[in-house]
TORMAR-537549 format. One record per residue (C-alpha): x, y, z negated. Coordinates in steps of 0.02 Angstrom, whole numbers, plus 50000, padded with zeros to 5 digits. Each point is the difference from the previous one (the first is absolute). Layout:
N
REC      xx      yy      zz
REC       X       Y       Z
...
//
This chain:
358
REC      xx      yy      zz
REC   64299   47059   50254
REC   49905   49859   50083
REC   49949   50124   50133
REC   50182   50053   50017
REC   50045   49818   50035
REC   49862   49987   50131
REC   50069   50156   50083
REC   50178   49931   49994
REC   49946   49839   50085
REC   49915   50107   50132
REC   50169   50084   50032
REC   50101   49839   50001
REC   50044   50017   50185
REC   50105   50151   49951
REC   50128   49880   49928
REC   50133   49940   50121
REC   50028   49811   50008
REC   49929   49959   49829
REC   49993   49811   49972
REC   49822   50001   49931
REC   49833   50059   50069
REC   49872   50017   49859
REC   49812   49994   50022
REC   49875   50065   49873
REC   49867   49864   49984
REC   49922   50021   49828
REC   49966   50134   49870
REC   49929   50002   49825
REC   49931   50143   49895
REC   49868   50010   49865
REC   49953   50174   50060
REC   49879   49985   50148
REC   50047   50171   50068
REC   50186   49958   49997
REC   49966   49832   50083
REC   49894   50084   50134
REC   50149   50106   50055
REC   50078   49845   50076
REC   49855   49985   50123
REC   50104   50113   50113
REC   50141   49870   50007
REC   49987   49868   50136
REC   50039   49818   49966
REC   49942   49986   49819
REC   49906   49836   49980
REC   49968   50003   49812
REC   49939   50140   49888
REC   49965   49955   49820
REC   49978   50071   49826
REC   50083   49845   49923
REC   50187   49978   50021
REC   49981   49813   49974
REC   49925   49994   50175
REC   50166   50060   50070
REC   50098   49875   49896
REC   49892   49860   50067
REC   50018   50052   50183
REC   50134   49899   50091
REC   50011   50134   50135
REC   50067   50124   49873
REC   50188   49978   49982
REC   50053   50162   49917
REC   49910   50115   49877
REC   50023   50180   49952
REC   49934   50018   49822
REC   49965   50181   49954
REC   49895   50002   49841
REC   50005   50091   49831
REC   50139   49942   49886
REC   49891   49904   49877
REC   49949   49883   50142
REC   50176   49961   50061
REC   50037   49850   49893
REC   49844   49898   50033
REC   49993   50035   50187
REC   50187   49981   50030
REC   50007   49835   49907
REC   49845   49935   50089
REC   50079   50045   50168
REC   50162   49912   49952
REC   49906   49843   49949
REC   49907   50007   50166
REC   50166   50003   50092
REC   49972   50172   50077
REC   50147   50114   50036
REC   49965   50181   49955
REC   50063   50176   49981
REC   49955   50055   49824
REC   49966   50176   49944
REC   50106   50072   49861
REC   50025   49987   49855
REC   49979   49811   50021
REC   49891   49981   49845
REC   49931   50118   49870
REC   50150   49974   49884
REC   50159   49901   49975
REC   49909   49847   49932
REC   49885   49992   50153
REC   50146   50023   50119
REC   50095   49861   49912
REC   49854   49880   50020
REC   49983   50044   50185
REC   50185   49965   50030
REC   49988   49837   49903
REC   49854   49949   50113
REC   50108   50038   50151
REC   50142   49896   49931
REC   49878   49855   49984
REC   49951   50022   50184
REC   50166   50035   50089
REC   49923   49987   50173
REC   49897   50160   49980
REC   50079   50160   50069
REC   49960   50158   49901
REC   50068   50177   50001
REC   49947   50164   49916
REC   49945   50160   50086
REC   50124   50145   50006
REC   49998   50096   50164
REC   50093   50162   49962
REC   50178   49928   50015
REC   49962   49958   50181
REC   50017   50182   50053
REC   50153   50018   50113
REC   50077   50127   49882
REC   49974   49883   49852
REC   50084   49861   50098
REC   50150   50109   50040
REC   50014   50046   49816
REC   49987   49817   49948
REC   50134   49949   50125
REC   50113   50142   49943
REC   49987   49950   49817
REC   50025   49816   50041
REC   50154   50036   50106
REC   50098   50063   49850
REC   50053   50158   50091
REC   49935   50107   49854
REC   50144   49935   49895
REC   49974   49988   49813
REC   49815   50036   49974
REC   49962   50149   49888
REC   49810   49995   50004
REC   49847   49940   50095
REC   49823   50068   49997
REC   49846   49923   50081
REC   49833   50089   49984
REC   49821   49984   50057
REC   49912   50164   49968
REC   49824   50049   50048
REC   49862   50115   49944
REC   49847   49888   50009
REC   49954   50039   49819
REC   50040   50185   49997
REC   49814   50038   50007
REC   49931   49975   49823
REC   49825   49989   50074
REC   50040   49847   50105
REC   49879   49861   49951
REC   50063   49850   49903
REC   50043   49842   50097
REC   50080   49832   49961
REC   50178   50064   50016
REC   49967   50119   49855
REC   49936   49867   49879
REC   50123   49887   49910
REC   49882   49851   49996
REC   50007   49993   50190
REC   50173   50069   50046
REC   50097   49947   49845
REC   50087   50083   49855
REC   50145   50042   50116
REC   49888   50125   50091
REC   50088   50093   50140
REC   50146   49879   49992
REC   49885   49863   50061
REC   49933   50105   50141
REC   50164   50077   50060
REC   50139   49909   49909
REC   50040   49867   50132
REC   50033   50140   50123
REC   50146   50065   49893
REC   50060   49830   49936
REC   50010   49914   50170
REC   50158   50083   50066
REC   50102   50004   49837
REC   49962   49817   49966
REC   50039   49951   50180
REC   50167   50091   49987
REC   50043   49914   49836
REC   49982   50159   49898
REC   49927   49915   49848
REC   49949   50102   49847
REC   50077   49940   49838
REC   49902   50118   49889
REC   49861   50127   50027
REC   49948   50157   49909
REC   49824   50044   50056
REC   49904   50162   49998
REC   49817   49956   50029
REC   49867   50136   50018
REC   49812   49980   49980
REC   49956   50174   50060
REC   49816   49991   50048
REC   49912   49905   49861
REC   49822   50016   50065
REC   49919   50001   50171
REC   49821   50010   50064
REC   49908   49834   49998
REC   49864   49943   50123
REC   49871   50116   49918
REC   50122   50146   49987
REC   50025   49982   49813
REC   50180   49991   49939
REC   50069   49825   49970
REC   50171   49947   49934
REC   50141   49997   50127
REC   50121   49891   49901
REC   50142   49969   50121
REC   50175   50068   50019
REC   50002   50136   50133
REC   50188   50027   50014
REC   50145   49886   49957
REC   50184   50050   50003
REC   50119   49857   49966
REC   50180   50041   49956
REC   50093   49837   50027
REC   50178   49943   49967
REC   50058   49900   50150
REC   50184   50030   49965
REC   49960   50179   50053
REC   49843   50107   49982
REC   49856   49926   50101
REC   49844   50109   49990
REC   49833   49935   50062
REC   49849   50116   50006
REC   49819   49953   50035
REC   49887   50152   49985
REC   49817   50018   50044
REC   50006   50182   49946
REC   50148   50077   50092
REC   49954   50178   50052
REC   50069   50040   50170
REC   50005   49820   50061
REC   49862   49922   50105
REC   50069   49823   50011
REC   50190   50006   49993
REC   50121   49853   49989
REC   50181   50051   49981
REC   50167   49917   49970
REC   50164   50084   49952
REC   50167   49919   49963
REC   50165   50086   49964
REC   50173   49927   49976
REC   50179   50058   49988
REC   50024   49985   50188
REC   49831   50053   50069
REC   49814   50016   49979
REC   49837   49970   50092
REC   49823   50066   49976
REC   49834   49967   50088
REC   49823   50062   49969
REC   49841   49958   50093
REC   49959   50185   49985
REC   50128   50021   50140
REC   49975   49836   50093
REC   50123   50035   50142
REC   50148   50055   49893
REC   50130   49920   49889
REC   50120   50103   49896
REC   50178   49934   49987
REC   50138   50063   49885
REC   50188   49998   50024
REC   50159   50099   49970
REC   50083   50076   50152
REC   50158   50103   49997
REC   49980   50015   49812
REC   49823   50066   50012
REC   49839   49917   49943
REC   49878   49981   50144
REC   49819   49943   50009
REC   49953   49969   50181
REC   49830   49965   50078
REC   49980   49852   50117
REC   49851   49998   50118
REC   49915   49831   50016
REC   49866   49934   50117
REC   49867   49867   49997
REC   50099   49837   49993
REC   50000   49896   49841
REC   50031   49817   49957
REC   49911   49932   50153
REC   50015   50091   50168
REC   49843   50075   50076
REC   49951   50073   50167
REC   49989   50173   49921
REC   50129   50122   50064
REC   50145   50025   49882
REC   49974   50188   49990
REC   49827   49987   49923
REC   49966   50012   49814
REC   49957   49855   49887
REC   49846   49994   49886
REC   49909   49895   49870
REC   49906   49895   50129
REC   50168   49957   50079
REC   50067   49946   49830
REC   49849   49885   49976
REC   50032   49923   50171
REC   50184   49973   49959
REC   49960   49921   49831
REC   49881   49877   50081
REC   50126   49966   50138
REC   50129   49957   49867
REC   49878   49891   49902
REC   49946   49896   50149
REC   50175   49987   50072
REC   50070   49938   49835
REC   49856   49877   49984
REC   50047   49935   50173
REC   50184   49986   49950
REC   50047   50140   50120
REC   50045   50147   49886
REC   50182   49977   50055
REC   50078   50103   49862
REC   49882   50148   50017
REC   49928   50091   49849
REC   49855   49899   49931
REC   49848   50024   49891
REC   50011   49995   49811
REC   50015   49823   49935
REC   49901   49922   49857
REC   50159   50000   49894
REC   50025   50186   50034
REC   49818   50031   49952
REC   50025   49902   49840
REC   50161   50095   49962
REC   49908   50165   50025
REC   49872   49943   49870
REC   50142   49965   49880
REC   50056   50180   50024
REC   49824   50069   49974
REC   49974   49897   49842
REC   50165   50067   49932
REC   49942   50176   50044
REC   49843   49976   49895
REC   50107   49942   49854
REC   50113   50152   50022
REC   49852   50117   49993
REC   49947   49921   49836
REC   50171   50001   49918
REC   50066   50161   50074
REC   50162   49909   50040
REC   50083   49916   50148
REC   49942   49820   50010
REC   50086   49850   50082
REC   49928   49940   50164
REC   49982   49812   49993
//
């Protein structure tokens, strides 16, 4: 994801009249091969294997911190104490306790600007769906579903990595990796779960280790959260979702209408209504324009790299006080609230009952 940011900065001129012009000046990675990739990027003045070097550099104003979950708390809190603004990777700490301590550190340093990564809602279709739900035109809401489905773990022979080990990614498993993506929009729209009944699946319990021998794979692969938000709110985060490569989708239906968007069909939004007494789902064709206008022709299709650019455009514009009512990145409070939901989901899986979300 650090390379994705470098690529996004390289495409910054595609944004029309953005108030900020970022420059990539420093990178840190403990992996020499990963650090060497940035040799192809002009303008970098500092390359280091120690993140403290970036914290100590006065020329570095903003950080993007993309590290395994067990490292979030220490690095985020160090960055806050150093007065560095940053975009944090989800889930904003390995668990609820870590996320709470990070937010408390922020409260003790109110001048530091921090947001949490969540790029999928910046698709134009997602934005249309968000605006439709927020407008109230759906009438009384009957149900909302937000899913992130992919098939990265469908291959049982895929070697183990940190995301498949609870000591690195957390007991919340896939909810830590993908959960912010499905919590961002509901929380932003005020669709707050009161209770959650969770179905958590640990499907692949072993994977090949570095020497090829099987080692424990002790994380949750799939999580389906059935929430009561005054209506059914279903949130799915699945690493093993046959038929899906990397699909984010949002569906909301009310008494007066409905809306549905999936990144599997990035240029289309489905909209529901009743006409002449008949129920109608219609397909709306969308182009490339999202939260911030770009030079790209409106007829062209939107993709993941465009979503990353839009997320960073929103982060830096909000930091500069120029978001102007546009959709923004996930806030620390939203990240903390998502952890509250995930912790309740773990309790639900233990008790087999719906648990309150506090």
